[in-house]
Structure formats: C-alpha cells, structure tokens
C-alpha positions in Angstrom: 67.6 101.1 286.6 69.4 101.3 283.2 66.9 98.9 281.7 63.9 100.9 283.0 65.5 104.1 281.6 66.0 102.5 278.2 62.5 101.1 278.1 61.1 104.6 279.0 63.2 106.2 276.3 62.0 103.7 273.7 58.4 104.3 274.8 58.8 108.0 274.4 60.4 107.7 271.0 57.5 105.4 269.9 55.0 107.9 271.2 56.7 110.8 269.3 56.9 108.7 266.2 53.2 107.9 266.4 52.4 111.6 267.0 54.5 112.7 264.0 52.9 110.0 261.8 49.5 111.5 262.5 50.6 115.0 261.2 49.8 115.8 257.6 52.6 116.4 255.1 53.1 120.0 254.2 51.6 121.3 251.0 53.8 123.2 248.5 52.3 126.4 249.7 52.8 125.7 253.4 56.5 124.8 252.8 57.8 125.9 249.5 61.5 125.5 250.1 63.9 124.0 252.7 67.7 124.7 252.3 70.2 123.1 252.7 68.4 120.2 251.0 69.9 117.7 253.6 72.8 117.4 256.1 75.1 115.0 257.7 76.2 113.7 261.1 79.7 114.5 262.3 79.9 118.0 260.8 81.8 120.8 262.6 79.7 123.7 261.3 76.4 124.2 263.0 73.5 123.7 260.7 71.1 126.6 259.9 68.1 125.7 257.7 66.2 128.3 255.8 62.4 127.5 255.4 60.1 129.3 253.0 56.4 129.0 253.2 53.3 131.1 253.3 53.1 132.8 256.7 55.6 130.2 258.1 56.9 132.6 260.8 53.7 132.4 262.8 54.3 128.7 263.5 56.3 127.0 266.2 58.9 124.5 265.0 60.3 121.2 266.4 62.4 118.4 264.9 61.1 114.9 265.5 62.1 111.4 264.5 65.9 111.1 265.1 67.8 110.7 268.3 70.2 113.6 268.9 68.6 115.9 266.3 66.7 118.9 267.6 65.9 122.6 267.1 68.1 124.8 269.2 66.8 128.3 268.1 64.4 129.8 265.6 65.0 133.2 263.9 62.3 135.2 262.2 63.1 137.2 259.1 61.6 140.6 258.0 59.5 138.6 255.6 56.8 136.4 257.4 57.3 133.8 254.7 60.7 132.8 256.1 62.2 131.1 259.1 65.9 130.4 259.8 66.2 127.4 262.1 69.3 126.4 264.0 69.6 122.7 264.3 71.6 120.8 266.9 73.1 117.5 265.8 74.7 115.7 268.7 77.9 113.7 268.4 76.0 110.5 268.7 73.0 111.5 266.6 71.5 108.9 264.4 71.2 109.2 260.6 67.9 108.9 258.7 64.8 110.9 258.1 63.4 113.3 260.6 60.6 115.8 260.3 60.3 119.5 260.8 56.9 119.8 262.6 55.2 123.2 262.3 52.2 124.1 264.5 50.2 127.3 265.3 48.1 125.7 268.0 45.3 124.8 265.6 47.0 123.4 262.5 50.1 121.2 262.2 52.1 119.9 259.2 55.4 118.3 258.7 58.3 118.4 256.2 60.8 115.5 256.0 64.5 116.2 256.3 67.4 113.8 255.7 70.4 113.6 258.0 72.9 111.2 256.4 75.9 109.5 257.9 79.0 111.3 256.8 81.4 109.3 254.6 84.5 108.0 256.2 87.5 110.3 255.3 85.3 113.1 254.0 86.9 115.8 256.2 90.4 114.6 255.2 89.9 114.9 251.4 92.8 116.3 249.5 92.4 119.3 247.2 94.3 120.7 244.2 98.0 121.5 244.6 101.1 122.3 242.6 101.2 118.6 241.6 98.0 119.2 239.5 97.3 120.6 236.1 93.8 122.3 236.0 91.8 122.1 232.7 89.3 124.9 232.5 86.1 124.2 230.6 83.1 126.3 229.5 80.6 123.4 229.6 78.1 124.9 227.2 80.9 125.0 224.6 82.8 121.8 225.3 80.6 118.8 224.2 76.9 118.1 223.9 76.5 114.6 225.4 72.7 114.8 225.8 70.9 116.8 223.2 67.6 116.1 224.9 68.3 118.8 227.6 69.2 121.6 225.2 65.8 123.0 225.8 64.1 122.6 229.2 60.7 123.8 230.4 62.0 124.9 233.8 64.2 127.6 232.4 63.8 130.4 229.8 66.6 130.5 227.3 66.6 127.9 224.5 69.5 126.6 222.4 70.8 128.7 219.6 74.1 127.2 218.5 74.7 129.7 215.7 74.5 132.7 218.1 77.9 133.4 219.8 76.2 134.5 223.0 73.5 131.9 222.9 73.3 128.4 224.5 75.1 125.8 222.3 74.0 122.7 224.2 77.2 121.5 225.9 76.6 119.7 229.2 77.9 117.6 232.0 77.4 114.4 230.0 79.7 115.9 227.4 82.4 116.4 230.0 82.0 112.8 231.2 82.2 111.5 227.7 85.6 113.1 227.2 87.3 112.5 230.5 89.7 110.2 228.7 90.8 113.1 226.5 91.4 115.3 229.5 93.3 112.6 231.4 95.4 111.7 228.3 96.5 115.4 228.0 98.0 115.1 231.5 95.4 117.2 233.3 94.6 116.1 236.9 91.8 118.5 237.7 88.8 120.1 236.0 87.6 123.6 236.7 84.2 124.2 234.9 82.7 127.6 234.8 79.5 127.6 236.9 77.0 124.8 236.5 74.3 126.0 238.9 71.1 127.2 237.4 71.3 130.5 235.5 67.8 131.4 234.4 68.6 134.8 232.8 66.6 135.3 229.6 69.8 136.0 227.6 73.5 135.0 227.9 72.8 132.4 230.4 75.4 129.9 228.9 78.2 131.3 231.1 76.4 130.6 234.4 77.7 133.6 236.4 74.3 134.9 237.3 73.0 132.1 239.6 69.2 131.8 240.0 69.3 128.7 242.3 72.3 127.8 244.5 71.1 124.3 245.2 70.4 122.9 241.7 72.4 122.3 238.6 71.1 124.0 235.6 68.8 121.5 233.9 70.4 122.3 230.5 73.6 120.9 231.9 72.1 118.0 233.7 71.1 117.3 237.3 72.6 117.2 240.8 72.8 113.5 240.5 74.7 113.7 237.2 77.1 116.2 238.6 77.9 113.7 241.4 78.4 111.1 238.7 80.9 113.5 237.0 82.9 113.8 240.2 82.9 110.0 240.8 84.0 109.2 237.2 86.6 111.9 237.3 88.0 110.5 240.5 88.2 107.1 238.9 90.5 108.6 236.3 92.7 110.5 238.8 91.0 113.8 238.0 89.9 116.2 240.7 86.9 118.5 240.3 86.7 122.2 241.1 83.4 124.0 241.4 83.2 127.6 240.2 81.0 129.6 242.6 79.9 133.3 242.9 79.4 134.9 246.3 79.4 138.5 245.2 76.2 138.5 243.2 73.3 136.4 242.0 70.8 137.1 239.3 67.7 139.2 238.9 66.2 135.9 237.8 66.9 134.3 241.2 63.7 133.2 242.9 64.4 135.3 246.0 64.3 138.6 244.1 60.5 138.4 244.2 60.4 137.3 247.9 63.5 138.2 249.9 63.8 137.1 253.5 65.3 140.4 254.7 65.1 144.0 253.4 68.9 144.0 253.2 69.3 140.6 251.7 70.9 142.3 248.6 72.3 145.8 248.3 69.6 148.0 247.1 69.9 149.5 243.7 67.3 152.3 243.7 68.6 154.4 242.0 70.9 151.9 240.3 74.6 152.1 241.2 77.2 150.1 239.3 80.4 149.1 241.2 83.4 151.3 240.4 85.7 148.3 239.8 88.5 150.1 241.7 90.3 147.1 243.2 92.7 149.1 245.4 89.9 150.4 247.6 90.0 147.4 249.9 93.5 148.2 251.2 93.9 151.9 250.3 94.4 153.9 253.6 93.6 157.1 251.8 90.4 156.0 250.1 87.1 157.7 250.5 84.4 155.8 252.4 81.9 156.8 249.7 84.1 155.2 247.0 84.6 152.0 249.2 80.8 151.7 249.6 80.2 151.9 245.8 82.9 149.3 245.2 81.5 146.9 247.8 77.7 147.5 247.3 77.4 148.6 243.7 76.1 145.9 241.3 78.5 144.2 238.9 76.0 144.7 236.1 72.3 145.4 236.0 71.3 141.7 235.8 73.5 140.7 238.8 72.2 141.9 242.2 75.0 142.5 244.8 74.7 140.2 247.8 74.9 141.7 251.3 77.2 139.4 253.2 76.9 141.8 256.2 73.5 140.2 256.8 74.5 137.3 259.1 71.8 135.0 257.7 72.9 135.6 254.1 76.5 134.8 255.1 75.4 131.7 256.9 73.3 130.7 253.9 76.3 130.9 251.6 78.4 128.9 254.0 75.8 126.2 254.2 75.4 125.8 250.4 79.2 125.7 249.9 79.6 123.0 252.5 76.6 121.1 251.2 77.9 120.9 247.7 81.3 119.6 248.9 79.8 116.9 251.0 77.0 116.0 248.6 79.0 115.7 245.5 82.5 114.8 246.8 84.1 117.7 244.9 87.7 118.8 245.5 88.0 122.6 245.4 86.4 125.9 244.8 87.2 128.8 242.4 85.5 131.9 243.6 84.5 134.5 241.0 84.9 138.3 241.6 86.4 137.6 245.0 87.4 141.0 246.1 84.2 142.7 245.2 82.7 141.0 248.4 82.8 142.3 251.9 86.3 141.1 252.8 85.8 140.3 256.5 82.7 138.2 255.7 84.5 136.4 252.9 87.2 135.5 255.4 84.5 134.0 257.6 83.1 132.1 254.5 86.5 130.6 253.7 87.1 129.7 257.4 83.8 127.8 257.6 84.7 125.7 254.6 88.3 125.0 255.7 87.1 124.2 259.3 85.1 121.4 257.7 87.8 120.4 255.3 91.3 121.4 256.5 93.1 120.5 253.2 90.5 122.1 251.0 91.8 124.6 248.5 89.9 127.7 247.4 91.3 130.0 244.7 89.9 133.5 244.4 89.7 135.7 241.4 91.5 138.9 242.5 92.1 140.5 239.2 95.0 142.8 239.6 98.3 143.1 237.8 99.8 144.8 240.8 101.6 142.2 243.1 101.0 144.3 246.2 97.3 144.5 245.6 97.1 140.8 244.8 99.2 139.6 247.7 96.8 141.4 250.2 94.2 138.7 249.6 96.2 135.5 250.3 96.0 133.8 253.7 99.0 134.5 255.9 100.0 137.7 254.2 100.8 140.4 256.8 98.7 143.4 255.9 99.4 146.8 257.3 95.7 147.4 258.1 95.4 144.3 260.2 93.1 142.4 257.8 93.6 138.7 258.0 92.5 137.0 254.8 91.5 133.3 254.9 91.7 132.8 251.1 94.3 130.1 250.5 95.1 130.6 246.8 95.2 133.6 244.4 95.3 133.8 240.6 98.6 135.1 239.3 97.4 137.9 237.0 100.8 139.7 237.1 102.7 136.7 235.7 99.9 136.0 233.2 100.2 139.5 231.9 104.0 139.3 231.7 104.0 136.1 229.7 101.4 137.5 227.3 103.4 140.7 226.9 106.6 138.8 226.3 105.1 136.5 223.6 103.3 139.1 221.6 105.0 139.1 218.2 107.5 141.8 217.8 107.0 144.4 215.1 108.7 143.8 211.7 111.1 146.6 212.5 112.1 144.9 215.8 112.4 141.5 214.2 114.8 143.0 211.6 116.7 144.7 214.5 117.1 141.4 216.2 118.4 139.7 213.0 121.0 142.5 212.8 122.1 141.9 216.4 120.3 144.9 217.8 119.5 143.3 221.1 116.1 143.5 222.9 113.0 144.6 221.1 112.0 148.1 222.0 108.5 148.3 220.5 105.5 146.0 220.7 106.0 142.7 222.6 108.7 140.1 222.4 110.6 141.0 225.5 111.3 138.2 228.1 112.4 140.8 230.6 108.7 141.2 231.6 108.6 137.6 232.8 111.8 138.0 234.7 110.5 141.2 236.4 107.2 139.5 237.3 109.0 136.6 239.0 111.3 139.0 240.8 108.2 140.0 242.9 107.9 136.5 244.4 109.0 137.7 247.8 105.8 139.8 247.9 103.5 136.7 248.2 103.0 134.6 251.3 102.8 131.2 249.7 104.0 130.6 246.1 102.6 127.1 246.2 99.1 128.5 246.5 99.2 130.7 243.3 97.3 129.7 240.2 99.6 130.1 237.2 97.8 130.6 233.8 98.3 132.3 230.5 94.6 132.5 229.6 91.1 131.7 230.8 87.5 132.3 229.9 87.8 136.1 230.6 90.8 136.7 228.4 91.7 136.7 224.8 92.7 133.4 223.2 96.5 133.1 223.3 96.4 132.0 219.6 95.2 135.5 218.8 97.4 137.3 221.2 100.5 135.5 219.9 99.7 136.3 216.3 98.4 132.9 215.5 101.9 131.6 215.8 102.0 128.0 217.0 105.6 128.3 218.2 104.7 131.2 220.5 101.8 129.1 221.9 104.3 126.2 222.6 106.6 128.6 224.4 103.7 129.7 226.7 103.0 126.1 227.5 106.6 125.4 228.3 106.5 128.1 230.9 103.2 127.0 232.2 104.5 123.5 232.7 107.7 124.4 234.4 107.2 127.5 236.6 106.2 127.7 240.3 102.5 127.5 241.3 99.4 125.6 240.2 99.1 125.5 236.4 95.7 126.0 234.8 95.0 125.9 231.0 92.0 126.9 229.1 90.3 124.3 227.0 91.3 124.4 223.3 94.5 126.4 223.8 96.3 123.1 223.4 94.9 123.1 219.8 95.4 126.9 219.3 91.8 127.9 219.3 91.4 131.4 218.0 88.9 133.9 216.6 91.3 135.9 214.3 91.0 139.2 216.0 92.4 141.1 219.0 90.3 142.1 222.1 87.8 140.3 224.2 84.7 138.8 222.5 83.4 136.4 225.1 80.8 134.6 223.1 83.3 133.8 220.3 86.4 133.0 222.3 84.4 130.5 224.4 84.0 128.5 221.2 82.7 125.0 220.5 85.2 122.2 220.7 85.2 120.5 217.2 84.0 116.9 217.7 81.8 117.7 220.7 78.6 117.8 218.7 77.0 115.1 216.7 77.5 115.8 213.0 80.8 117.8 213.5 83.0 117.2 210.4 86.1 117.5 212.5 86.9 115.7 215.7 89.8 117.2 217.6 89.2 114.9 220.6 90.8 112.0 218.6 94.4 111.5 217.6 93.3 110.8 214.0 91.3 113.9 213.8 94.2 116.1 215.0 96.6 114.5 212.6 94.3 114.9 209.6 93.3 118.4 210.5 94.1 121.2 208.0 93.6 124.8 207.4 92.4 126.4 210.7 93.8 123.5 212.8 96.8 122.5 210.7 99.0 123.0 213.8 96.7 121.3 216.3 98.5 117.9 216.4 101.9 119.5 216.9 100.8 121.9 219.7 98.8 119.2 221.4 101.7 116.7 221.4 104.0 119.4 222.8 101.5 120.2 225.6 100.8 116.5 226.3 104.5 115.6 226.5 105.2 118.4 229.0 102.1 117.9 231.2 102.4 114.1 231.4 106.1 114.5 232.4 105.2 117.2 234.9 102.8 114.9 236.8 105.7 112.9 238.3 108.2 115.7 238.9 108.3 116.8 242.5 111.1 119.2 241.7 108.6 121.2 239.6 105.9 120.8 242.2 107.9 121.9 245.2 111.3 123.0 244.0 112.9 126.4 244.2 113.5 128.8 241.2 116.8 130.3 240.1 116.6 132.6 237.0 119.0 134.7 235.0 118.6 138.1 233.4 117.2 137.7 229.9 119.6 138.4 227.1 118.8 139.0 223.4 115.2 138.0 224.2 116.1 134.7 225.7 115.5 133.6 229.2 117.0 130.8 231.2 115.8 129.4 234.6 116.1 126.4 236.8 113.7 124.6 239.1 115.7 122.7 241.6 116.0 120.9 244.9 118.9 119.0 246.5 118.6 116.0 244.3 117.3 117.2 240.9 117.3 120.2 238.6 115.3 121.2 235.5 116.8 123.7 233.2 114.4 125.7 231.0 115.6 127.9 228.2 113.2 130.1 226.2 114.4 131.5 222.9 111.7 134.1 222.2 113.8 135.7 219.4 113.6 135.4 215.7 117.0 133.9 215.3 118.8 130.7 216.4 121.1 131.3 219.4 123.9 129.6 221.2 123.0 128.6 224.8 126.3 129.7 226.5 125.9 127.0 229.2 128.9 128.3 231.1 126.8 131.4 232.1 124.6 129.1 234.3 127.6 127.4 236.0 126.6 128.4 239.6 124.0 125.7 239.5 124.8 124.0 236.1 128.1 122.7 237.5 126.2 120.4 239.8 123.9 119.0 237.1 124.7 115.6 235.6 123.0 113.1 233.2 121.0 115.5 231.1 117.8 114.4 229.4 115.8 116.4 226.9 112.2 116.3 228.2 110.7 117.1 224.8 112.6 114.5 222.8 113.2 111.9 225.6 116.9 111.7 224.5 120.1 112.1 226.6 121.9 115.3 226.0 124.9 117.3 227.0 124.7 121.1 227.1 127.6 123.3 226.2 128.4 126.8 225.1 127.9 125.6 221.5 124.4 124.2 222.0 122.1 125.8 219.6 118.5 126.6 220.4 116.3 127.4 217.4 114.3 130.6 217.0 111.0 130.7 218.9 111.6 127.4 220.6 112.3 126.0 224.1 114.7 123.6 225.7 113.7 121.7 228.8 116.4 119.4 230.3 116.2 117.4 233.5 119.3 116.6 235.6 120.4 114.8 238.7 122.5 116.9 241.0 125.8 116.1 242.7 126.2 117.1 246.3 
C-alpha cells in the first residue's frame, strides 16, 4: 500500500512538472516584480509575496514544483496590477526552485521562485550587546574602493566630490578594504547609514529616502557585495548593523507611480509636514488632530510617509526586514525616525523580526532629551496608557546631551574663576553635574543594557567642534564612552577629531571624507605612519586615536564594564568620579574637566574603594596606588582597574 501511494505521488509530481515545463516564462510586462526575492524553509513567519504585473489580479495563481510549497490565499489590491499571495511552506517542504503559475483560462505563464534551505543556526544568531563597540560609518564619505561605480546608469545623481551635499564615491568595497582599521581600533560592530537604493535627484548620498527596499544602491555596490561585507566582517570579529527606515520612503520610489492601494502612503494633498512633536505618542491630553499630523505628516517633501495601518504594507515591511537578515547574515537593525511611525504597528514589526531571531537586537532612533519620553519606547517599560513596545533598544539622547553640555569649553571668565578656586562654572558649559544628573535617571529605563550610548552621530555636530577643537576634551568624551553603562557607539573620524570649524549642524560637511579613503589623497589617516606624520588640521590625530584604541581594546575583555553596576559621586569643582563594579572587580573613572590640576581625595570614595586592591592604570598599563595626594592633571582622565576583596 505504501509503495503504491509513493508511486502515485511520484507520478503526480512528474505530471505536474511536465505541465509546468510547458508553460511559457512570464514576460517583464506580465510579471514586473516579485518580492521578497526569495525565501527559506523552516521560517516561523508566514510568507506573503507581492507580485506586480500588468492586469495580474485577473489571473488565478498556483505554486508548482516543490513538495510542501503551495498557495494558501490570494489577496487583490486596489490596483489591478498587484496581487498579494500567502504561501504555505510545510515543515518538511523541500528546497529548490518552484514556479508561480498564472492563468486566466486562456493564457498561462510562470515565474520562478527560489525556496532555499535555511542555514543551520540562523535563528540563534547573536546580536550587538554591551560587549560591543559600534563604529558608525557614512559609506559615501568613508572610502572609495571601486571608482567604477561612482556613476551608474540605473540611478540619477552622479558623483560630485567637491560638493558637500553631493555623492563623493565611497562604497561597500571601501568599507571592506578598511575592516582591519576598524578592528584594530577595538570596534566589534559596524553601523552604516542606509545602503539601499536612494534614487533622489539630489542629496542621495545619505540614503534615508529609499527607492527600492530589496536592492543595494548600485553606487555602493550590489546585494552580493553587501553579503561579502557581512562575511568578511564576521571573519574579523565584527558584527554588521543595517540602518533601515520604516517611517518614510522616497518620492523616487518605484511604487509612487503605481501604488498597490490608495492608502499605501499617507496622502499629502494638500501637503502636510509632520509637526515633530515627539510627546504626542504618550500625551494623555493631546489633540487627536495633532496626533494625526505627527503620525501621518511627511518628514520632508521628498519622503512620503508610509501607512503601516495598511496590513499589506506592514507585512511587506516585515518581509523585507526578515529577508535581509536571512539573505545577508547581518546582526542587527538601527531604525531611523522610529517614533514617527504608527506605534502599535511598529511593535508588530519588531515582534515579527524577533520571533524569527529571538536574540536579534533592534535600536530605534527616539530623539528626545526627556528620559520619560524616551523610556516609553523600550520593550518592557510599564506605560500608563497600556502601550507595550516591542523595541529592544533605545538611543540615549539625554546622556549624549549631558556629556556634550559638560565638555563644552567654559568661558574665559569661568576658567579664571576656576583658577581662583571659585568652584563650578556658572556660565557656558564645563559642568560635570549635567552627566551626574542624566545618570540619576537610570531607574526610569527598563533595561540599561539595551541603551545605545553615544556622544555624536551623523545627525549631530562633530564633537571636535562642540568641544572647541580641544583634543583633551575629545579624549574625556571617549573615556566616558568606553566606561559607562550601555552599548557604546562612535562616529567615524571622531577618533581623529574630525571637525568643520564652526558650530551648528551642516550635514554635508560634517559627514566628511576620511583622508586616505580616495586614490590620490595626500594624507592617509588609516595608517599608523599617516597619523604620526600628520600636522596642521590633524596634528592631534595620533594622540587621540591611541587614547581611543587603548580604551576600546581594553574594554572588549572587561565584563565588569559590559554588565557591572554603576556607583557615582556628586561632582566637585568640575570633577566627577564613578565606579563600574561587580563582586570580583571594579573600575574607577575620574574625570577632571576643570582647567587646573586637582588632587583625587581617594578617601572620599572609601565606601567602595576600601575593597579595591591591585590597581592598574588602564591608559598607561602600569600598576598604581591611589591616595588623597594623587594628582590628576587638568582636562584629563584616570581609569584604574582593581580586584575586589570580599
């Protein structure tokens, strides 16, 4: 009986295969686009495929050619040129090539579709954590590894390196070529600003106006090259984080001329800009009209606001997010403009990704300096309105602002006041109390290990400019970045004190080219020799770089920094002391942000310092003993690691 059943099944499969083979392949007009581009066996999320083709909704659809793979439901869109097809992939489905077969009773055509076998261990992949240092890159400005793709016929904007807002030619190959530099610095993860196609006619270098969610911008490389970047990064112990945008796409996106549904994007006729009022998502007193503008208004005129209330749009976004993880092997997401989205739908988006990859980390840009407003968005936080976020990690803007405020150079009057023993600065900047106060809000957050710690990124001023082009202030910032709780992220070039010599944002200029990343550059700061011989603008590059590298390499192996608790003491005379500790170890950090040398007064820290033995200065590598007479020079830091006695 079993043999007869097997023979019958094989005969049926053969007959189906023969029938499919007789069907003509679809022409580009009949099937213009199928997304996701492929899928895998063993996935937890159900697959929904979007098909675009002239009049495709008038055809019936089946899936032929693979055991256990079939169409479960077909959804028509408002636009007759689209179908959304639910695909069932059974637990024992075979991998290979199957075919969507379309027929209207008279004509039939087919489109191949690949179902691959999922890689072993894919679901269990690890993501970025407090043990990592994230290196943020603007790829167009980092290094030009392949000049041949600076101009590409498939996209509009061409290279114009002399223009601050033009494309300069940096690409994925340039990142690959300098992975050793990144690894040598102590970084263990790369976050690149978006690499997906941005076909805007101007300003496309930044990538935040996506015009194709399934393809790398050809001026950066290809899908295959991105996968190579991930593989080569992994070989060097570096994780890869993809920057994605769910709130908006681009007016240059292909679907703006042929949308599946009337409500695929929020309509902008007449045009309405978002009000950027971040508090509206949780404000119990807020006007519904204001909330609607915040959620549905466009970010800018060239970036249509996506409607995640449309279930097919939400599913589409879930599909491409999962596809990129599985296809490329990447390790995490950073989500731009997170809280401009529909919040319940974004919770569903996060849940879909994490269901597939339980350890996958997603950090959202929730740009608020208010701890209460920021904490609202982190998964696990108990919100008074009942909203349950599924976003694991948040960017710590309050602490970023506090560090920047503290390290802004004091006025000359305040500096003189300090020299005379006048205590804290009272005017512009130079007050470590802002950092102390920011950390005092730590109880507000649900999970401190899932907070992205940073002092700058691609949307902020260069810290070299903020800190008055003072290399010692830059080094203080990196000391705090390396030793405080959370997941540290640094912006490329800050380890060399990149600066534009003016205050205020100037995106095109602050996202500057990395010297040595282009053929013909006279200066190469990627090399030890280049940094040591640098002068003028980059005279301090080697010193700052060595400071950062020493701290970040050390940090890689320090679990007390990754998972330890924090104990800090009220700042005095613009100095700040804190400990990171666990039962076995402690790290003492002392920041002298003043303009004068100070004595440490070690006895002040006795409540934990008394248990600390065997001190070692992290920055010099030498053994040290701290006392009330230990002197810490002006604008410098002390980092000492200890063993603890029980």
